[in-house]
C-alpha positions in Angstrom: 11.5 44.1 -19.8 13.4 47.0 -18.5 17.0 46.7 -18.2 16.8 42.8 -19.2 15.9 40.2 -21.5 14.6 36.8 -20.7 15.2 33.7 -23.1 14.0 30.0 -22.6 15.7 27.1 -24.1 18.7 29.7 -25.2 21.4 28.2 -27.6 24.9 29.1 -26.2 26.4 28.5 -29.5 27.4 32.1 -30.4 28.4 33.0 -26.3 31.4 30.7 -26.1 34.3 31.3 -28.2 34.8 27.2 -28.0 31.6 27.3 -30.4 30.2 24.5 -27.8 26.8 24.2 -28.8 25.0 23.8 -25.4 22.1 25.2 -24.5 20.2 27.1 -21.3 17.5 26.8 -19.9 17.3 30.4 -19.7 19.5 33.0 -20.8 18.7 36.3 -18.9 20.6 39.2 -21.1 21.4 42.5 -18.6 21.3 45.8 -19.7 21.2 47.7 -16.3 22.8 46.3 -13.2 20.0 48.3 -11.2 17.9 45.5 -12.1 20.0 42.8 -10.9 17.9 42.5 -7.7 14.5 42.4 -9.5 15.8 39.6 -12.0 17.4 37.6 -9.4 14.4 37.5 -7.2 12.1 35.3 -9.5 11.7 32.2 -8.6 12.8 30.3 -11.3 16.1 31.9 -10.8 16.3 32.2 -7.4 15.3 28.7 -7.2 18.3 27.2 -9.7 21.7 27.6 -10.9 22.8 30.8 -12.4 26.1 31.5 -14.3 27.4 34.7 -14.8 28.7 35.1 -18.4 30.6 37.9 -20.1 31.7 37.2 -23.8 32.2 33.3 -22.8 36.0 33.8 -24.0 37.0 31.6 -20.6 34.6 28.8 -20.1 33.8 25.2 -21.5 30.7 23.6 -21.5 30.6 19.9 -21.3 26.8 19.9 -21.2 23.7 22.2 -21.6 23.0 24.4 -18.0 19.9 23.3 -16.3 19.3 27.0 -14.7 19.8 30.5 -15.6 23.0 32.3 -17.7 22.8 35.8 -16.5 25.0 37.6 -19.6 25.9 40.9 -18.7 25.6 43.4 -21.3 25.9 47.0 -19.4 28.1 49.7 -21.3 29.8 53.2 -20.0 33.4 54.6 -19.4 33.5 57.3 -16.6 36.6 59.3 -15.9 36.1 59.7 -12.1 39.4 61.7 -11.5 41.9 62.8 -14.0 45.8 63.7 -13.2 49.0 61.8 -13.0 46.9 58.6 -12.0 43.2 58.3 -13.4 40.3 56.6 -11.7 38.2 55.2 -14.3 34.8 53.1 -13.6 33.8 50.7 -16.2 30.6 48.6 -16.7 31.1 45.1 -16.7 29.7 44.6 -20.0 32.4 46.7 -21.6 34.9 44.2 -24.4 38.2 44.1 -22.6 40.4 45.1 -25.3 37.7 47.7 -26.3 38.4 49.5 -22.9 42.7 48.8 -23.7 42.4 50.9 -26.8 40.3 53.6 -25.7 42.9 54.0 -22.8 45.6 54.1 -25.3 43.9 56.3 -27.4 43.6 58.9 -24.1 47.0 59.1 -23.0 47.0 56.5 -20.4 49.3 53.9 -19.7 49.6 50.0 -17.4 47.1 48.5 -19.8 49.0 48.1 -23.1 50.7 44.6 -22.5 47.3 43.3 -21.9 45.4 44.0 -25.4 43.9 42.0 -27.7 42.6 39.5 -24.6 39.2 38.6 -25.5 36.2 39.1 -22.8 34.8 41.6 -21.1 35.7 43.8 -18.3 33.6 42.7 -15.4 35.5 38.8 -16.2 39.0 40.7 -15.8 39.3 40.5 -12.3 37.6 37.0 -11.5 40.6 35.5 -13.6 43.0 38.2 -12.7 44.0 38.0 -16.7 47.7 38.6 -17.2 49.8 38.4 -20.3 53.1 39.1 -21.2 54.8 39.9 -17.8 51.2 41.8 -16.6 48.5 41.1 -14.3 45.4 43.6 -14.2 45.3 43.3 -10.6 48.4 46.0 -10.5 45.5 48.8 -11.8 41.9 47.4 -9.8 41.6 50.1 -7.5 38.4 48.2 -6.5 35.2 46.2 -7.8 31.6 46.9 -7.5 29.6 44.2 -7.1 26.2 42.9 -6.3 26.4 40.5 -3.0 23.7 37.7 -3.4 24.6 36.5 -0.1 24.2 40.0 1.7 21.6 41.2 -1.2 23.4 44.6 -1.1 25.9 46.3 -3.6 29.5 45.4 -2.5 32.6 47.8 -3.2 35.6 45.3 -3.2 38.7 47.4 -2.3 42.3 45.7 -4.0 42.9 43.8 -0.3 39.3 42.4 -0.6 40.1 41.3 -4.1 42.2 38.5 -2.8 44.6 38.7 -6.3 46.8 36.0 -7.2 48.3 34.4 -10.3 45.1 33.7 -12.3 43.2 33.7 -9.1 40.6 36.5 -6.9 38.0 36.3 -4.3 35.5 35.5 -6.9 36.8 32.3 -7.7 37.2 31.6 -3.8 33.6 32.1 -3.1 31.8 31.6 -6.6 28.3 32.9 -7.1 28.5 34.9 -4.3 29.5 38.0 -6.2 28.1 39.9 -9.5 30.5 42.3 -10.6 28.8 45.0 -12.1 32.0 47.5 -12.5 35.5 48.1 -12.0 37.2 51.1 -11.1 41.0 51.5 -12.2 43.7 53.9 -11.3 45.7 54.1 -14.3 48.9 56.1 -15.0 49.8 58.7 -17.6 53.4 57.4 -17.5 55.3 54.7 -15.8 58.3 52.2 -16.5 57.0 50.1 -19.7 57.5 46.5 -19.4 59.5 45.5 -22.3 61.5 42.2 -20.8 58.9 39.3 -21.7 58.3 36.8 -24.4 59.9 38.7 -27.4 58.8 41.9 -26.7 61.7 43.9 -27.2 62.7 41.8 -30.4 59.7 42.7 -31.7 59.8 46.4 -30.9 63.0 46.3 -33.0 61.9 44.5 -35.8 59.4 47.4 -36.1 62.3 49.9 -35.7 61.0 51.2 -32.1 64.0 52.3 -29.9 62.2 54.5 -28.1 58.7 52.7 -27.2 55.4 53.9 -25.7 52.7 52.4 -24.4 50.6 52.1 -27.7 54.3 50.8 -29.5 54.3 48.4 -26.7 50.3 47.1 -27.4 51.2 46.8 -31.3 54.1 44.7 -30.6 51.9 42.3 -28.2 49.4 42.2 -30.9 51.6 41.2 -33.6 53.0 38.5 -30.9 49.6 37.4 -30.0 48.6 37.3 -34.1 51.3 35.2 -34.9 51.5 32.8 -31.8 47.7 32.2 -31.1 44.7 31.0 -32.7 41.8 33.8 -33.7 38.7 32.1 -32.0 36.7 33.8 -35.1 38.3 31.9 -37.4 38.7 28.7 -35.2 36.8 28.0 -31.9 38.8 28.1 -28.9 39.6 29.8 -25.6 42.8 31.1 -25.4 45.4 29.5 -23.1 43.3 26.2 -21.8 45.9 26.0 -19.1 47.4 27.4 -16.4 51.7 27.5 -16.2 52.1 25.5 -12.8 54.0 26.9 -9.8 56.0 24.5 -8.2 58.8 24.5 -4.9 61.9 25.5 -6.1 63.2 21.7 -5.4 61.2 20.3 -8.0 61.9 22.6 -10.4 65.5 22.7 -10.1 65.3 18.9 -10.8 62.9 19.1 -13.7 65.3 21.6 -15.3 68.3 19.3 -14.9 66.4 16.6 -16.5 65.1 18.3 -19.2 67.5 21.6 -19.9 65.2 22.5 -22.8 62.2 23.6 -20.4 61.2 27.3 -19.7 60.9 28.7 -16.5 60.8 31.8 -14.2 61.7 32.3 -10.6 59.3 34.2 -8.3 59.9 36.6 -5.9 58.7 34.0 -3.3 61.8 31.6 -5.0 58.9 29.1 -6.4 59.3 28.1 -10.1 56.9 29.3 -12.6 56.6 26.3 -15.4 55.7 26.9 -19.0 52.8 25.1 -19.7 53.0 25.0 -23.4 56.6 23.9 -23.2 55.4 20.8 -21.0 52.8 19.9 -23.2 55.1 20.1 -26.0 57.6 17.8 -25.0 54.6 15.1 -24.0 53.5 14.8 -28.0 50.6 16.5 -27.7 51.0 20.0 -29.5 49.2 19.9 -33.1 46.7 16.7 -31.6 43.8 16.0 -32.9 40.7 13.9 -32.0 37.5 13.9 -34.3 37.0 17.6 -34.1 38.7 18.2 -30.4 42.7 19.2 -30.8 45.4 21.3 -29.3 46.4 24.1 -31.4 49.4 23.7 -34.0 50.8 27.1 -33.3 50.6 26.8 -29.7 50.6 23.7 -27.6 48.1 25.6 -24.6 45.1 26.2 -26.7 42.4 23.8 -27.0 40.7 24.4 -30.5 37.3 23.3 -31.8 37.8 22.7 -35.4 34.2 22.4 -36.2 31.5 20.5 -34.4 33.1 19.0 -31.0 31.3 18.5 -28.0 32.3 20.2 -24.8 32.6 16.7 -23.4 34.9 15.7 -26.2 37.0 18.7 -25.5 37.2 18.1 -22.2 38.5 14.5 -22.5 41.4 15.6 -24.7 42.1 18.5 -22.0 42.0 15.2 -19.8 44.6 13.2 -21.6 46.9 16.3 -22.0 46.5 16.6 -18.2 47.6 12.9 -17.3 50.2 12.6 -20.1 52.3 16.2 -18.9 51.8 14.5 -15.2 53.1 10.8 -16.5 56.4 12.5 -18.0 57.1 15.2 -15.9 55.2 14.7 -12.3 53.7 18.2 -12.8 49.8 18.4 -12.7 48.4 21.1 -15.0 45.1 22.9 -14.3 42.7 24.5 -16.6 42.4 28.5 -16.4 39.1 28.4 -18.0 35.4 27.7 -15.9 34.4 24.0 -17.0 30.8 24.2 -16.7 28.8 20.6 -16.7 24.7 20.4 -17.1 
């Protein structure tokens, strides 16, 4: 069919980076966003559950999905306005890492700290992806989406997106918006963000004393490659747990009791704790039960050593959550979306 392809009883094993062998009752791969209203009006789609899927790098299937999985496969990058700050419209189906590398090649700044994050451009604002002291929300001007409630194309400006730490309006109103494009405002130059998680030290190792954005990107690639397992080698969804944010009183109490814990104090006075250190201190780093495990390289990463089911991976994640809460009184939350049957 023009603009999209439909597959019944489709395997999703190659469409999620945890490599869970789940299936969808119907898979719809969309190449033309203007065909969404037509596709969504099909009775089988309209009457059942709907899950929008990018590269599957931020979800865990705990069973087969009894509904329609909509995979955005749209493409296109358009510079709508150039100058000191460029406005760039990007189709939701573009790979995030490809887009970041394109911006660096074009001489734009801002996204260098976000290189090598798996997923699609359309998924970036939903999660408000972030790494190495930068969040994508800083550079999003607006998000274009199909509003399934009002049956129209909606343009949500930055304020309407309600961005927060790993959060957005798209999470608070799940299923309402299908992101079709993202507009970025990217400067030609800006102060580089270097004071996070070893970037300056890595630049020094590289022999760079006057870094440009592409140098920072290279340093982040080195850091991520050393710390995080490659989904192409072992199934994983990157950081599986959010860094918990707690009130200052609890943060100070935990730091007194556990001086080794890592934390950052936010502008609102609350403390963001390192989930990785909490997990490691609770004894879970490198743990394995069957083919479900916690990476021995980074305690935030849930890994599939081979044939772990989604249910087995989720059971292990719940063990980690319970163990950290028992030891520290802090409840971890998963970053990925957990999707049941």
